[in-house]
N, C-alpha and C positions, 0 to 999 in steps of 0.2 A: 856824736849823736848817732843813734841807731834806730831804725824803724823797721818793723816787720809785722806781718799778719800771722796769727797763730790760732787756728780754730780748734786745736787739740787740747787746749786748757779750759777747764770749767771750774765753777765754784757754786756753792749753795749759800743762800742767805734767807733770812726771814724778812718778809716785806712788812710795810706799815699796816697792811690789812691782815696780818697774822698768817699769811700763806707762805709756804716754802717756795722760793724762787730759784730756779736753776739758771746759771749764767755761762755763756761761752765767750772766751776771749777772742776778740776780733782784730785788735791792733795793740801795738805797744811801741813806746819810744823811750830812749834813755836820756836823762837830764844830768848835766854836770854843772855845778855851781859857777865855775869860772868860764863857761862858754858865752858867746856873744848874745844868745837868746835867753830870756828869762824863763822861769818855770811856767808862767801864764802862757807864753808863746808855745812852749812844748806841749802843754795840755791841749791847747786849741788845735795844734797840728795832729795830735794823736786822735782827737775826736773827729777831725776832718778825714783822717785816714780810715777810721771805722765807718764813716758815712759815705766815703768815696766821693768827697767833694773838696773844693778848694777851701783852705782855711779862712778865706774872706767870706765864705758862706756861713760860717759859724757866728751867728749874731744874736739869736733869740732863743732862750733868754740870755742876757749878758752873763758871762761866767762869774763875774764879781758879785752878781745877785745870788749865786748859789753857794759859793765857798770863798773863803779868804785865802787866796793863793799866796799873797805875800807873807801871811802868818805861817803857812806851811813851809815856805822857802826859808823863812827865818828860823823856824824850829828845827828843820832837818838839815839845812845846807849852809847856813851862815858859819863861817870858819871859827869865830871866837867871840866871846864877850869879855872884854878886859883882857886878862891873862889866862882865862880858862877856856879850853876848847868847848865848842857848842855843836855837838852832833847828836841830834835826837835819834831815836831808834823806834821803828814801828811802821805802820801803814795807816794812811788816811783814806777813807772811801766815802764817796758821795754819788748821788744819782744826778745825771745831766740829761735831760730829755729822756730818751728810752735807754740810755746807757748807764752802766755802773762804772765809775772811774776810780781807780786805786792809784795812790802815789806812795811809793815805798821810800824809806830812808836810804835805800840803796840806789835811788835815782830812777828806778823803773816806773814808768807811767803805763798802766794797763787799762784797756777799754774792753768792757764786756757787754754783750747784749743778751737778753733773755732767750732761753732755748724755746723754740716754737713761737717766736715773737709775732708771727703772722696769724696765730690762732686768735679768733675773736673771743671776747669775754669782757666782763665788767672791769677788769684791772689789767 
């Protein structure tokens, strides 16, 4: 498991309101399928790292109300289905409170916050 902050990474995305949103990476963790903690735990720890709080403080909204983490874990990290290997490829992203969370098939969980998040505005 690896955790680090990296404010040097950024990305752009279109928001639900049709505006371009710029994101800065603020935390990341690496997940491995065979470790003691599940993917849900690692995502919660990554969000807590970004917020600078204890993982116990990440309660609302419940993560399972936002995204189906077990489905992501199954698609990307489950070793096999029958006799065929099952390793998906790609990245899933979703917004959790003020953060953009990405989970890559390489195991990296990255947390981004909007650039200039302290600016007031309608969105």
